[in-house]
PQR file of N, CA, C, O and H, with PARSE charges and radii, in Angstrom:
ATOM      1  N   MET A   1       0.833  -1.181   0.000 -0.4000 1.5000
ATOM      2  CA  MET A   1       0.000   0.000   0.000 -0.0000 2.0000
ATOM      3  C   MET A   1       0.883   1.251   0.000  0.5500 1.7000
ATOM      4  O   MET A   1       1.822   1.359   0.788 -0.5500 1.4000
ATOM      5  N   GLU A   2       0.567   2.194  -0.894 -0.4000 1.5000
ATOM      6  CA  GLU A   2       1.340   3.419  -0.985 -0.0000 2.0000
ATOM      7  C   GLU A   2       0.800   4.445   0.005  0.5500 1.7000
ATOM      8  O   GLU A   2      -0.412   4.599   0.153 -0.5500 1.4000
ATOM      9  H   GLU A   2      -0.197   2.106  -1.534  0.4000 1.0000
ATOM     10  N   LEU A   3       1.695   5.132   0.669 -0.4000 1.5000
ATOM     11  CA  LEU A   3       1.303   6.120   1.668 -0.0000 2.0000
ATOM     12  C   LEU A   3       1.123   7.490   1.034  0.5500 1.7000
ATOM     13  O   LEU A   3       1.880   7.876   0.143 -0.5500 1.4000
ATOM     14  H   LEU A   3       2.679   5.007   0.548  0.4000 1.0000
ATOM     15  N   LEU A   4       0.132   8.210   1.493 -0.4000 1.5000
ATOM     16  CA  LEU A   4      -0.082   9.577   1.043 -0.0000 2.0000
ATOM     17  C   LEU A   4       0.670  10.531   1.957  0.5500 1.7000
ATOM     18  O   LEU A   4       0.834  10.281   3.151 -0.5500 1.4000
ATOM     19  H   LEU A   4      -0.483   7.896   2.217  0.4000 1.0000
ATOM     20  N   HIS A   5       1.112  11.610   1.378 -0.4000 1.5000
ATOM     21  CA  HIS A   5       1.862  12.631   2.108 -0.0000 2.0000
ATOM     22  C   HIS A   5       0.989  13.880   2.187  0.5500 1.7000
ATOM     23  O   HIS A   5       0.535  14.384   1.160 -0.5500 1.4000
ATOM     24  H   HIS A   5       0.979  11.814   0.408  0.4000 1.0000
ATOM     25  N   GLU A   6       0.754  14.380   3.391 -0.4000 1.5000
ATOM     26  CA  GLU A   6       0.020  15.624   3.594 -0.0000 2.0000
ATOM     27  C   GLU A   6       1.014  16.707   3.964  0.5500 1.7000
ATOM     28  O   GLU A   6       1.825  16.538   4.874 -0.5500 1.4000
ATOM     29  H   GLU A   6       1.123  13.970   4.225  0.4000 1.0000
ATOM     30  N   GLU A   7       0.943  17.823   3.249 -0.4000 1.5000
ATOM     31  CA  GLU A   7       1.834  18.933   3.559 -0.0000 2.0000
ATOM     32  C   GLU A   7       1.014  20.203   3.728  0.5500 1.7000
ATOM     33  O   GLU A   7       0.179  20.537   2.887 -0.5500 1.4000
ATOM     34  H   GLU A   7       0.284  17.960   2.510  0.4000 1.0000
ATOM     35  N   LYS A   8       1.266  20.902   4.825 -0.4000 1.5000
ATOM     36  CA  LYS A   8       0.607  22.183   5.064 -0.0000 2.0000
ATOM     37  C   LYS A   8       1.439  23.267   4.396  0.5500 1.7000
ATOM     38  O   LYS A   8       2.643  23.376   4.627 -0.5500 1.4000
ATOM     39  H   LYS A   8       1.944  20.631   5.507  0.4000 1.0000
ATOM     40  N   VAL A   9       0.781  24.067   3.564 -0.4000 1.5000
ATOM     41  CA  VAL A   9       1.453  25.150   2.852 -0.0000 2.0000
ATOM     42  C   VAL A   9       0.608  26.411   2.979  0.5500 1.7000
ATOM     43  O   VAL A   9      -0.588  26.345   3.266 -0.5500 1.4000
ATOM     44  H   VAL A   9      -0.197  23.979   3.376  0.4000 1.0000
ATOM     45  N   CYS A  10       1.233  27.545   2.766 -0.4000 1.5000
ATOM     46  CA  CYS A  10       0.504  28.815   2.768 -0.0000 2.0000
ATOM     47  C   CYS A  10       0.136  29.176   1.339  0.5500 1.7000
ATOM     48  O   CYS A  10       0.962  29.088   0.432 -0.5500 1.4000
ATOM     49  H   CYS A  10       2.204  27.600   2.534  0.4000 1.0000
ATOM     50  N   CYS A  11      -1.110  29.583   1.149 -0.4000 1.5000
ATOM     51  CA  CYS A  11      -1.546  30.048  -0.160 -0.0000 2.0000
ATOM     52  C   CYS A  11      -0.739  31.300  -0.506  0.5500 1.7000
ATOM     53  O   CYS A  11      -0.625  32.200   0.326 -0.5500 1.4000
ATOM     54  H   CYS A  11      -1.782  29.654   1.887  0.4000 1.0000
ATOM     55  N   PRO A  12      -0.172  31.376  -1.727 -0.5600 1.5000
ATOM     56  CA  PRO A  12       0.610  32.559  -2.104  0.2800 2.0000
ATOM     57  C   PRO A  12      -0.248  33.809  -2.310  0.5500 1.7000
ATOM     58  O   PRO A  12       0.290  34.904  -2.475 -0.5500 1.4000
ATOM     59  N   TYR A  13      -1.565  33.660  -2.303 -0.4000 1.5000
ATOM     60  CA  TYR A  13      -2.467  34.795  -2.486 -0.0000 2.0000
ATOM     61  C   TYR A  13      -3.018  35.307  -1.160  0.5500 1.7000
ATOM     62  O   TYR A  13      -2.862  36.484  -0.836 -0.5500 1.4000
ATOM     63  H   TYR A  13      -2.002  32.770  -2.170  0.4000 1.0000
ATOM     64  N   CYS A  14      -3.665  34.423  -0.386 -0.4000 1.5000
ATOM     65  CA  CYS A  14      -4.349  34.856   0.842 -0.0000 2.0000
ATOM     66  C   CYS A  14      -3.572  34.505   2.115  0.5500 1.7000
ATOM     67  O   CYS A  14      -3.971  34.909   3.207 -0.5500 1.4000
ATOM     68  H   CYS A  14      -3.792  33.467  -0.649  0.4000 1.0000
ATOM     69  N   ASN A  15      -2.478  33.765   1.990 -0.4000 1.5000
ATOM     70  CA  ASN A  15      -1.614  33.358   3.105 -0.0000 2.0000
ATOM     71  C   ASN A  15      -2.279  32.441   4.120  0.5500 1.7000
ATOM     72  O   ASN A  15      -1.737  32.234   5.206 -0.5500 1.4000
ATOM     73  H   ASN A  15      -2.154  33.437   1.103  0.4000 1.0000
ATOM     74  N   GLU A  16      -3.435  31.890   3.793 -0.4000 1.5000
ATOM     75  CA  GLU A  16      -4.078  30.907   4.663 -0.0000 2.0000
ATOM     76  C   GLU A  16      -3.364  29.567   4.518  0.5500 1.7000
ATOM     77  O   GLU A  16      -2.863  29.237   3.443 -0.5500 1.4000
ATOM     78  H   GLU A  16      -3.875  32.058   2.911  0.4000 1.0000
ATOM     79  N   VAL A  17      -3.320  28.800   5.599 -0.4000 1.5000
ATOM     80  CA  VAL A  17      -2.705  27.474   5.559 -0.0000 2.0000
ATOM     81  C   VAL A  17      -3.698  26.499   4.940  0.5500 1.7000
ATOM     82  O   VAL A  17      -4.846  26.407   5.374 -0.5500 1.4000
ATOM     83  H   VAL A  17      -3.727  29.068   6.473  0.4000 1.0000
ATOM     84  N   ILE A  18      -3.244  25.775   3.923 -0.4000 1.5000
ATOM     85  CA  ILE A  18      -4.058  24.746   3.283 -0.0000 2.0000
ATOM     86  C   ILE A  18      -3.261  23.452   3.273  0.5500 1.7000
ATOM     87  O   ILE A  18      -2.040  23.471   3.433 -0.5500 1.4000
ATOM     88  H   ILE A  18      -2.312  25.850   3.571  0.4000 1.0000
ATOM     89  N   VAL A  19      -3.938  22.341   3.088 -0.4000 1.5000
ATOM     90  CA  VAL A  19      -3.279  21.037   3.066 -0.0000 2.0000
ATOM     91  C   VAL A  19      -3.299  20.502   1.644  0.5500 1.7000
ATOM     92  O   VAL A  19      -4.352  20.438   1.008 -0.5500 1.4000
ATOM     93  H   VAL A  19      -4.929  22.326   2.958  0.4000 1.0000
ATOM     94  N   ILE A  20      -2.127  20.117   1.150 -0.4000 1.5000
ATOM     95  CA  ILE A  20      -1.989  19.475  -0.155 -0.0000 2.0000
ATOM     96  C   ILE A  20      -1.653  18.011   0.115  0.5500 1.7000
ATOM     97  O   ILE A  20      -0.754  17.712   0.901 -0.5500 1.4000
ATOM     98  H   ILE A  20      -1.272  20.168   1.667  0.4000 1.0000
ATOM     99  N   VAL A  21      -2.369  17.107  -0.531 -0.4000 1.5000
ATOM    100  CA  VAL A  21      -2.140  15.673  -0.373 -0.0000 2.0000
ATOM    101  C   VAL A  21      -1.505  15.147  -1.653  0.5500 1.7000
ATOM    102  O   VAL A  21      -2.012  15.383  -2.749 -0.5500 1.4000
ATOM    103  H   VAL A  21      -3.099  17.350  -1.170  0.4000 1.0000
ATOM    104  N   ALA A  22      -0.384  14.428  -1.506 -0.4000 1.5000
ATOM    105  CA  ALA A  22       0.320  13.860  -2.657 -0.0000 2.0000
ATOM    106  C   ALA A  22       0.776  12.449  -2.316  0.5500 1.7000
ATOM    107  O   ALA A  22       1.001  12.121  -1.151 -0.5500 1.4000
ATOM    108  H   ALA A  22       0.028  14.236  -0.615  0.4000 1.0000
ATOM    109  N   GLY A  23       0.906  11.633  -3.326 -0.4000 1.5000
ATOM    110  CA  GLY A  23       1.397  10.273  -3.166 -0.0000 2.0000
ATOM    111  C   GLY A  23       2.587  10.040  -4.073  0.5500 1.7000
ATOM    112  O   GLY A  23       2.913  10.897  -4.895 -0.5500 1.4000
ATOM    113  H   GLY A  23       0.723  11.899  -4.273  0.4000 1.0000
ATOM    114  N   PRO A  24       3.242   8.900  -3.940 -0.5600 1.5000
ATOM    115  CA  PRO A  24       4.409   8.593  -4.766  0.2800 2.0000
ATOM    116  C   PRO A  24       4.126   8.687  -6.267  0.5500 1.7000
ATOM    117  O   PRO A  24       5.019   9.012  -7.049 -0.5500 1.4000
ATOM    118  N   GLU A  25       2.884   8.404  -6.666 -0.4000 1.5000
ATOM    119  CA  GLU A  25       2.542   8.476  -8.087 -0.0000 2.0000
ATOM    120  C   GLU A  25       2.519   9.916  -8.599  0.5500 1.7000
ATOM    121  O   GLU A  25       2.511  10.137  -9.810 -0.5500 1.4000
ATOM    122  H   GLU A  25       2.159   8.140  -6.031  0.4000 1.0000
ATOM    123  N   ASP A  26       2.509  10.898  -7.693 -0.4000 1.5000
ATOM    124  CA  ASP A  26       2.503  12.310  -8.068 -0.0000 2.0000
ATOM    125  C   ASP A  26       3.914  12.874  -8.246  0.5500 1.7000
ATOM    126  O   ASP A  26       4.066  14.008  -8.699 -0.5500 1.4000
ATOM    127  H   ASP A  26       2.515  10.718  -6.710  0.4000 1.0000
ATOM    128  N   LEU A  27       4.930  12.115  -7.902 -0.4000 1.5000
ATOM    129  CA  LEU A  27       6.319  12.575  -7.981 -0.0000 2.0000
ATOM    130  C   LEU A  27       6.635  13.069  -9.391  0.5500 1.7000
ATOM    131  O   LEU A  27       6.372  12.380 -10.376 -0.5500 1.4000
ATOM    132  H   LEU A  27       4.807  11.193  -7.533  0.4000 1.0000
ATOM    133  N   GLY A  28       7.196  14.259  -9.469 -0.4000 1.5000
ATOM    134  CA  GLY A  28       7.563  14.852 -10.748 -0.0000 2.0000
ATOM    135  C   GLY A  28       6.425  15.587 -11.436  0.5500 1.7000
ATOM    136  O   GLY A  28       6.620  16.182 -12.496 -0.5500 1.4000
ATOM    137  H   GLY A  28       7.410  14.818  -8.668  0.4000 1.0000
ATOM    138  N   GLN A  29       5.240  15.550 -10.843 -0.4000 1.5000
ATOM    139  CA  GLN A  29       4.084  16.213 -11.440 -0.0000 2.0000
ATOM    140  C   GLN A  29       4.060  17.690 -11.065  0.5500 1.7000
ATOM    141  O   GLN A  29       4.490  18.087  -9.983 -0.5500 1.4000
ATOM    142  H   GLN A  29       5.082  15.066  -9.982  0.4000 1.0000
ATOM    143  N   GLU A  30       3.546  18.483 -11.987 -0.4000 1.5000
ATOM    144  CA  GLU A  30       3.295  19.895 -11.729 -0.0000 2.0000
ATOM    145  C   GLU A  30       1.883  20.175 -12.210  0.5500 1.7000
ATOM    146  O   GLU A  30       1.544  19.868 -13.353 -0.5500 1.4000
ATOM    147  H   GLU A  30       3.195  18.161 -12.867  0.4000 1.0000
ATOM    148  N   TYR A  31       1.061  20.754 -11.350 -0.4000 1.5000
ATOM    149  CA  TYR A  31      -0.334  20.977 -11.712 -0.0000 2.0000
ATOM    150  C   TYR A  31      -0.871  22.214 -10.998  0.5500 1.7000
ATOM    151  O   TYR A  31      -0.224  22.762 -10.105 -0.5500 1.4000
ATOM    152  H   TYR A  31       1.337  21.003 -10.422  0.4000 1.0000
ATOM    153  N   ILE A  32      -2.058  22.641 -11.405 -0.4000 1.5000
ATOM    154  CA  ILE A  32      -2.716  23.794 -10.804 -0.0000 2.0000
ATOM    155  C   ILE A  32      -3.839  23.297  -9.898  0.5500 1.7000
ATOM    156  O   ILE A  32      -4.652  22.468 -10.306 -0.5500 1.4000
ATOM    157  H   ILE A  32      -2.583  22.196 -12.130  0.4000 1.0000
ATOM    158  N   GLU A  33      -3.878  23.807  -8.669 -0.4000 1.5000
ATOM    159  CA  GLU A  33      -4.946  23.475  -7.727 -0.0000 2.0000
ATOM    160  C   GLU A  33      -5.473  24.778  -7.137  0.5500 1.7000
ATOM    161  O   GLU A  33      -4.693  25.640  -6.733 -0.5500 1.4000
ATOM    162  H   GLU A  33      -3.217  24.480  -8.338  0.4000 1.0000
ATOM    163  N   ASP A  34      -6.779  24.918  -7.087 -0.4000 1.5000
ATOM    164  CA  ASP A  34      -7.373  26.128  -6.526 -0.0000 2.0000
ATOM    165  C   ASP A  34      -7.286  26.112  -5.007  0.5500 1.7000
ATOM    166  O   ASP A  34      -7.492  25.079  -4.369 -0.5500 1.4000
ATOM    167  H   ASP A  34      -7.413  24.218  -7.415  0.4000 1.0000
ATOM    168  N   CYS A  35      -6.976  27.280  -4.435 -0.4000 1.5000
ATOM    169  CA  CYS A  35      -6.963  27.428  -2.979 -0.0000 2.0000
ATOM    170  C   CYS A  35      -8.368  27.165  -2.458  0.5500 1.7000
ATOM    171  O   CYS A  35      -9.344  27.666  -3.017 -0.5500 1.4000
ATOM    172  H   CYS A  35      -6.810  28.119  -4.953  0.4000 1.0000
ATOM    173  N   ARG A  36      -8.475  26.392  -1.402 -0.4000 1.5000
ATOM    174  CA  ARG A  36      -9.778  26.065  -0.826 -0.0000 2.0000
ATOM    175  C   ARG A  36     -10.381  27.238  -0.055  0.5500 1.7000
ATOM    176  O   ARG A  36     -11.553  27.201   0.322 -0.5500 1.4000
ATOM    177  H   ARG A  36      -7.683  25.985  -0.948  0.4000 1.0000
ATOM    178  N   VAL A  37      -9.577  28.283   0.178 -0.4000 1.5000
ATOM    179  CA  VAL A  37     -10.062  29.446   0.919 -0.0000 2.0000
ATOM    180  C   VAL A  37     -10.447  30.583  -0.034  0.5500 1.7000
ATOM    181  O   VAL A  37     -11.568  31.087   0.024 -0.5500 1.4000
ATOM    182  H   VAL A  37      -8.626  28.313  -0.128  0.4000 1.0000
ATOM    183  N   CYS A  38      -9.517  30.988  -0.913 -0.4000 1.5000
ATOM    184  CA  CYS A  38      -9.765  32.148  -1.776 -0.0000 2.0000
ATOM    185  C   CYS A  38     -10.029  31.779  -3.237  0.5500 1.7000
ATOM    186  O   CYS A  38     -10.332  32.653  -4.049 -0.5500 1.4000
ATOM    187  H   CYS A  38      -8.606  30.578  -0.961  0.4000 1.0000
ATOM    188  N   CYS A  39      -9.917  30.502  -3.574 -0.4000 1.5000
ATOM    189  CA  CYS A  39     -10.202  29.981  -4.926 -0.0000 2.0000
ATOM    190  C   CYS A  39      -9.227  30.442  -6.004  0.5500 1.7000
ATOM    191  O   CYS A  39      -9.506  30.274  -7.191 -0.5500 1.4000
ATOM    192  H   CYS A  39      -9.670  29.792  -2.915  0.4000 1.0000
ATOM    193  N   GLN A  40      -8.098  31.017  -5.620 -0.4000 1.5000
ATOM    194  CA  GLN A  40      -7.095  31.419  -6.603 -0.0000 2.0000
ATOM    195  C   GLN A  40      -6.293  30.194  -7.050  0.5500 1.7000
ATOM    196  O   GLN A  40      -6.122  29.257  -6.271 -0.5500 1.4000
ATOM    197  H   GLN A  40      -7.871  31.153  -4.656  0.4000 1.0000
ATOM    198  N   PRO A  41      -5.796  30.188  -8.304 -0.5600 1.5000
ATOM    199  CA  PRO A  41      -5.037  29.041  -8.810  0.2800 2.0000
ATOM    200  C   PRO A  41      -3.609  29.018  -8.267  0.5500 1.7000
ATOM    201  O   PRO A  41      -2.879  30.004  -8.373 -0.5500 1.4000
ATOM    202  N   ILE A  42      -3.222  27.890  -7.689 -0.4000 1.5000
ATOM    203  CA  ILE A  42      -1.882  27.710  -7.121 -0.0000 2.0000
ATOM    204  C   ILE A  42      -1.147  26.670  -7.950  0.5500 1.7000
ATOM    205  O   ILE A  42      -1.691  25.604  -8.240 -0.5500 1.4000
ATOM    206  H   ILE A  42      -3.815  27.089  -7.603  0.4000 1.0000
ATOM    207  N   SER A  43       0.081  26.973  -8.331 -0.4000 1.5000
ATOM    208  CA  SER A  43       0.931  26.006  -9.022 -0.0000 2.0000
ATOM    209  C   SER A  43       1.541  25.080  -7.975  0.5500 1.7000
ATOM    210  O   SER A  43       2.196  25.537  -7.038 -0.5500 1.4000
ATOM    211  H   SER A  43       0.524  27.839  -8.096  0.4000 1.0000
ATOM    212  N   VAL A  44       1.322  23.771  -8.139 -0.4000 1.5000
ATOM    213  CA  VAL A  44       1.804  22.763  -7.190 -0.0000 2.0000
ATOM    214  C   VAL A  44       2.805  21.866  -7.897  0.5500 1.7000
ATOM    215  O   VAL A  44       2.522  21.345  -8.976 -0.5500 1.4000
ATOM    216  H   VAL A  44       0.789  23.400  -8.899  0.4000 1.0000
ATOM    217  N   GLN A  45       3.968  21.683  -7.297 -0.4000 1.5000
ATOM    218  CA  GLN A  45       4.993  20.787  -7.833 -0.0000 2.0000
ATOM    219  C   GLN A  45       5.338  19.767  -6.752  0.5500 1.7000
ATOM    220  O   GLN A  45       5.590  20.127  -5.603 -0.5500 1.4000
ATOM    221  H   GLN A  45       4.198  22.106  -6.420  0.4000 1.0000
ATOM    222  N   VAL A  46       5.345  18.479  -7.137 -0.4000 1.5000
ATOM    223  CA  VAL A  46       5.674  17.405  -6.196 -0.0000 2.0000
ATOM    224  C   VAL A  46       7.067  16.892  -6.533  0.5500 1.7000
ATOM    225  O   VAL A  46       7.326  16.467  -7.659 -0.5500 1.4000
ATOM    226  H   VAL A  46       5.140  18.186  -8.071  0.4000 1.0000
ATOM    227  N   THR A  47       7.955  16.934  -5.556 -0.4000 1.5000
ATOM    228  CA  THR A  47       9.343  16.517  -5.740 -0.0000 2.0000
ATOM    229  C   THR A  47       9.795  15.781  -4.477  0.5500 1.7000
ATOM    230  O   THR A  47       8.969  15.451  -3.626 -0.5500 1.4000
ATOM    231  H   THR A  47       7.744  17.279  -4.641  0.4000 1.0000
ATOM    232  N   THR A  48      11.085  15.526  -4.351 -0.4000 1.5000
ATOM    233  CA  THR A  48      11.622  14.915  -3.136 -0.0000 2.0000
ATOM    234  C   THR A  48      12.688  15.821  -2.535  0.5500 1.7000
ATOM    235  O   THR A  48      13.307  16.623  -3.234 -0.5500 1.4000
ATOM    236  H   THR A  48      11.756  15.795  -5.042  0.4000 1.0000
ATOM    237  N   ASN A  49      12.894  15.682  -1.220 -0.4000 1.5000
ATOM    238  CA  ASN A  49      13.957  16.426  -0.558 -0.0000 2.0000
ATOM    239  C   ASN A  49      15.236  15.581  -0.559  0.5500 1.7000
ATOM    240  O   ASN A  49      15.288  14.537  -1.208 -0.5500 1.4000
ATOM    241  H   ASN A  49      12.391  15.030  -0.652  0.4000 1.0000
ATOM    242  N   LEU A  50      16.245  16.020   0.152 -0.4000 1.5000
ATOM    243  CA  LEU A  50      17.528  15.305   0.163 -0.0000 2.0000
ATOM    244  C   LEU A  50      17.433  13.919   0.791  0.5500 1.7000
ATOM    245  O   LEU A  50      18.296  13.073   0.555 -0.5500 1.4000
ATOM    246  H   LEU A  50      16.202  16.868   0.679  0.4000 1.0000
ATOM    247  N   ASN A  51      16.389  13.676   1.592 -0.4000 1.5000
ATOM    248  CA  ASN A  51      16.178  12.367   2.223 -0.0000 2.0000
ATOM    249  C   ASN A  51      15.215  11.496   1.429  0.5500 1.7000
ATOM    250  O   ASN A  51      14.716  10.494   1.942 -0.5500 1.4000
ATOM    251  H   ASN A  51      15.688  14.363   1.783  0.4000 1.0000
ATOM    252  N   ASP A  52      14.951  11.872   0.180 -0.4000 1.5000
ATOM    253  CA  ASP A  52      14.012  11.153  -0.697 -0.0000 2.0000
ATOM    254  C   ASP A  52      12.597  11.088  -0.136  0.5500 1.7000
ATOM    255  O   ASP A  52      11.864  10.137  -0.407 -0.5500 1.4000
ATOM    256  H   ASP A  52      15.356  12.686  -0.237  0.4000 1.0000
ATOM    257  N   GLU A  53      12.211  12.095   0.645 -0.4000 1.5000
ATOM    258  CA  GLU A  53      10.848  12.200   1.152 -0.0000 2.0000
ATOM    259  C   GLU A  53      10.072  13.138   0.229  0.5500 1.7000
ATOM    260  O   GLU A  53      10.625  14.112  -0.279 -0.5500 1.4000
ATOM    261  H   GLU A  53      12.807  12.867   0.865  0.4000 1.0000
ATOM    262  N   LEU A  54       8.790  12.841   0.015 -0.4000 1.5000
ATOM    263  CA  LEU A  54       7.976  13.700  -0.834 -0.0000 2.0000
ATOM    264  C   LEU A  54       7.919  15.109  -0.268  0.5500 1.7000
ATOM    265  O   LEU A  54       7.859  15.307   0.946 -0.5500 1.4000
ATOM    266  H   LEU A  54       8.340  12.049   0.428  0.4000 1.0000
ATOM    267  N   MET A  55       7.937  16.081  -1.166 -0.4000 1.5000
ATOM    268  CA  MET A  55       7.902  17.483  -0.790 -0.0000 2.0000
ATOM    269  C   MET A  55       7.002  18.207  -1.786  0.5500 1.7000
ATOM    270  O   MET A  55       7.048  17.923  -2.983 -0.5500 1.4000
ATOM    271  H   MET A  55       7.985  15.921  -2.152  0.4000 1.0000
ATOM    272  N   VAL A  56       6.196  19.125  -1.307 -0.4000 1.5000
ATOM    273  CA  VAL A  56       5.290  19.890  -2.156 -0.0000 2.0000
ATOM    274  C   VAL A  56       5.762  21.338  -2.194  0.5500 1.7000
ATOM    275  O   VAL A  56       5.997  21.952  -1.153 -0.5500 1.4000
ATOM    276  H   VAL A  56       6.159  19.356  -0.335  0.4000 1.0000
ATOM    277  N   ILE A  57       5.897  21.879  -3.405 -0.4000 1.5000
ATOM    278  CA  ILE A  57       6.299  23.271  -3.593 -0.0000 2.0000
ATOM    279  C   ILE A  57       5.123  23.996  -4.237  0.5500 1.7000
ATOM    280  O   ILE A  57       4.568  23.522  -5.229 -0.5500 1.4000
ATOM    281  H   ILE A  57       5.706  21.381  -4.251  0.4000 1.0000
ATOM    282  N   THR A  58       4.743  25.137  -3.681 -0.4000 1.5000
ATOM    283  CA  THR A  58       3.633  25.901  -4.244 -0.0000 2.0000
ATOM    284  C   THR A  58       4.097  27.299  -4.623  0.5500 1.7000
ATOM    285  O   THR A  58       4.977  27.875  -3.984 -0.5500 1.4000
ATOM    286  H   THR A  58       5.194  25.522  -2.876  0.4000 1.0000
ATOM    287  N   ASN A  59       3.489  27.830  -5.674 -0.4000 1.5000
ATOM    288  CA  ASN A  59       3.783  29.176  -6.149 -0.0000 2.0000
ATOM    289  C   ASN A  59       2.514  29.814  -6.676  0.5500 1.7000
ATOM    290  O   ASN A  59       1.531  29.135  -6.970 -0.5500 1.4000
ATOM    291  H   ASN A  59       2.774  27.362  -6.194  0.4000 1.0000
ATOM    292  N   ASN A  60       2.555  31.120  -6.787 -0.4000 1.5000
ATOM    293  CA  ASN A  60       1.535  31.868  -7.492 -0.0000 2.0000
ATOM    294  C   ASN A  60       1.520  31.339  -8.922  0.5500 1.7000
ATOM    295  O   ASN A  60       2.590  31.106  -9.485 -0.5500 1.4000
ATOM    296  H   ASN A  60       3.354  31.672  -6.548  0.4000 1.0000
ATOM    297  N   GLU A  61       0.362  31.141  -9.528 -0.4000 1.5000
ATOM    298  CA  GLU A  61       0.288  30.568 -10.875 -0.0000 2.0000
ATOM    299  C   GLU A  61       1.129  31.361 -11.871  0.5500 1.7000
ATOM    300  O   GLU A  61       1.702  30.776 -12.790 -0.5500 1.4000
ATOM    301  H   GLU A  61      -0.507  31.331  -9.071  0.4000 1.0000
ATOM    302  N   ASN A  62       1.214  32.674 -11.709 -0.4000 1.5000
ATOM    303  CA  ASN A  62       1.978  33.508 -12.636 -0.0000 2.0000
ATOM    304  C   ASN A  62       3.483  33.368 -12.451  0.5500 1.7000
ATOM    305  O   ASN A  62       4.245  33.716 -13.353 -0.5500 1.4000
ATOM    306  H   ASN A  62       0.748  33.150 -10.963  0.4000 1.0000
ATOM    307  N   ASP A  63       3.930  32.864 -11.295 -0.4000 1.5000
ATOM    308  CA  ASP A  63       5.357  32.674 -11.029 -0.0000 2.0000
ATOM    309  C   ASP A  63       5.858  31.327 -11.517  0.5500 1.7000
ATOM    310  O   ASP A  63       7.067  31.104 -11.571 -0.5500 1.4000
ATOM    311  H   ASP A  63       3.311  32.582 -10.562  0.4000 1.0000
ATOM    312  N   ALA A  64       4.945  30.417 -11.876 -0.4000 1.5000
ATOM    313  CA  ALA A  64       5.311  29.042 -12.269 -0.0000 2.0000
ATOM    314  C   ALA A  64       6.023  29.015 -13.599  0.5500 1.7000
ATOM    315  O   ALA A  64       6.399  27.945 -14.076 -0.5500 1.4000
ATOM    316  H   ALA A  64       3.962  30.598 -11.833  0.4000 1.0000
TER
END
C-alpha cells in the first residue's frame, strides 16, 4: 500500500494554511490546484527532498 503525504502550505495569495495531499505516483508532477479558501489558482509541484521524502512546492500561478 502506498502512503499519502500531507503537507501544510501557505496560499501565495491569501496566506491561509491549506493542506496538499500527494502520493508517490505524483512525484515529478506539476499541476494547478485552486486554494480552498480564496479559490485562486496555485501552481503545485511534487518533488523529493535530500532524504528522498515527498515534498510539495507551491507558487503563485503567474510565477510558475
